[in-house]
C-alpha positions as CSV (number, residue, x, y, z in Angstrom):
1,M,0.0,0.0,0.1
2,T,3.2,2.3,0.2
3,S,3.0,3.4,-3.3
4,L,-1.0,3.8,-3.2
5,N,-0.2,5.9,0.1
6,D,2.5,7.7,-1.8
7,A,0.0,8.4,-5.0
8,I,-2.8,9.8,-2.4
9,L,-0.2,12.1,-0.9
10,N,0.8,13.3,-4.4
11,A,-2.7,14.0,-5.3
12,H,-3.4,16.0,-2.0
13,D,-0.2,17.9,-3.0
14,Q,-1.4,18.5,-6.5
15,R,-5.0,19.1,-5.2
16,D,-6.3,16.6,-7.7
17,Q,-9.6,15.8,-6.2
18,R,-10.8,13.6,-9.2
19,A,-7.6,11.4,-8.8
20,L,-8.3,11.3,-5.0
21,V,-11.7,9.7,-5.6
22,D,-10.0,6.7,-7.5
23,L,-7.3,6.3,-5.3
24,Y,-9.4,6.3,-2.1
25,H,-11.7,4.1,-3.8
26,Q,-8.9,1.8,-4.7
27,A,-7.5,1.8,-1.0
28,A,-11.2,0.9,0.1
29,Q,-11.0,-2.0,-2.1
30,S,-7.8,-3.2,-0.8
31,A,-8.7,-2.8,2.9
32,Q,-8.0,-5.3,5.5
33,N,-11.5,-4.8,7.2
34,I,-14.8,-3.1,6.7
35,D,-14.0,-0.1,8.9
36,E,-11.2,0.4,7.3
37,A,-12.7,-0.1,3.9
38,C,-15.3,2.2,5.1
39,F,-13.0,5.0,6.0
40,F,-11.4,5.3,2.8
41,A,-14.8,4.8,0.9
42,T,-15.8,8.0,3.0
43,Q,-12.9,10.1,1.8
44,A,-13.5,9.0,-1.8
45,Y,-17.0,9.8,-1.4
46,I,-16.3,13.3,-0.1
47,F,-14.3,14.0,-3.2
48,A,-16.7,12.4,-5.4
49,L,-19.5,14.9,-4.2
50,D,-17.0,17.9,-4.4
51,T,-16.5,17.1,-8.1
52,G,-19.4,15.3,-9.5
53,H,-17.4,12.3,-10.2
54,A,-19.1,9.2,-11.9
55,K,-18.4,7.0,-8.7
56,T,-20.6,9.0,-6.4
57,A,-23.7,6.9,-6.3
58,E,-21.6,3.8,-6.2
59,L,-19.6,4.9,-3.2
60,H,-22.9,6.3,-1.5
61,R,-24.6,2.7,-2.0
62,F,-21.5,1.2,-0.5
63,L,-21.7,3.4,2.5
64,C,-25.6,2.8,2.7
65,D,-25.1,-1.1,2.8
66,H,-22.4,-0.7,5.6
67,N,-24.7,1.7,7.7
68,R,-22.2,4.6,7.3
69,E,-24.4,7.0,5.4
70,E,-28.4,7.4,5.2
């Protein structure tokens, strides 16, 4: 996950919110447990909402399915 972490940090440095959606989504998919997955998915969802990203509905659905969003 180090290279993914580096990519996330770089995207933050570049203020690339669209990339952050994809990177946090990728981190959620490779998480070790559901709490970690939901944390990363929440980060992705926040940036998705800000950018109108195509993954917004998918992320919302994932968070609802795991009782993290209404």
